[in-house]
C-alpha positions as CSV (number, residue, x, y, z in Angstrom):
1,M,1.6,-7.6,16.5
2,P,0.3,-7.5,12.9
3,Y,2.6,-6.1,10.2
4,V,1.0,-5.2,6.9
5,N,3.0,-4.1,3.9
6,I,1.2,-2.2,1.1
7,K,3.0,-1.8,-2.2
8,I,1.8,0.8,-4.6
9,T,3.3,2.6,-7.6
10,D,4.6,6.1,-6.8
11,D,2.4,8.1,-9.1
12,G,0.5,10.7,-7.2
13,V,-0.8,9.1,-4.0
14,T,-1.6,11.9,-1.6
15,Q,-0.7,12.0,2.1
16,A,-4.5,11.9,2.8
17,E,-4.9,8.7,0.8
18,K,-1.9,7.1,2.6
19,K,-3.4,8.1,5.9
20,A,-6.8,6.5,4.9
21,L,-5.0,3.3,3.9
22,I,-3.2,3.1,7.2
23,Q,-6.4,3.9,9.2
24,G,-8.6,1.5,7.2
25,T,-6.1,-1.4,7.4
26,T,-5.7,-0.9,11.1
27,K,-9.5,-0.8,11.6
28,L,-10.0,-3.9,9.6
29,L,-7.5,-5.9,11.6
30,Q,-9.1,-4.7,14.8
31,E,-12.6,-5.6,13.7
32,V,-11.8,-8.9,12.0
33,L,-9.0,-10.3,14.2
34,N,-9.4,-8.2,17.4
35,K,-5.9,-6.8,17.0
36,D,-4.8,-3.9,19.1
37,P,-4.3,-0.8,16.9
38,Q,-1.4,0.3,19.1
39,S,0.6,-2.7,18.1
40,T,-0.4,-2.8,14.4
41,F,2.2,-1.8,11.9
42,V,1.2,-0.6,8.4
43,V,4.0,0.2,6.0
44,I,3.4,1.7,2.5
45,D,6.2,1.1,-0.1
46,E,6.0,3.3,-3.1
47,V,7.6,1.7,-6.1
48,D,8.7,3.5,-9.2
49,T,6.7,2.4,-12.2
50,D,10.0,1.5,-14.0
51,N,10.5,-1.1,-11.2
52,W,7.1,-2.7,-11.4
53,G,6.5,-5.2,-14.1
54,I,3.4,-6.9,-15.5
55,G,3.9,-9.6,-18.1
56,Y,6.9,-8.6,-20.1
57,E,6.6,-4.8,-19.6
58,T,7.1,-2.2,-16.9
59,V,4.1,-0.2,-15.7
60,T,5.7,2.9,-17.3
61,E,5.7,1.2,-20.7
62,I,2.1,-0.1,-20.3
63,R,0.8,3.3,-19.3
64,K,2.4,4.9,-22.4
65,G,0.3,2.4,-24.3
């Protein structure tokens, strides 16, 4: 029972893009590891850019640049 957690910033990812991530991840696990898609869990966590840091800055600060 694979569990995959994808973390992305919450800036404009569409429902279609999320669906593609879930489908693509599930397919990859099936093809590479022969895992059953019916027992594969893919969770997408969207993180506010104020809560995601790189180096000494938040992503929000970096993108203001």
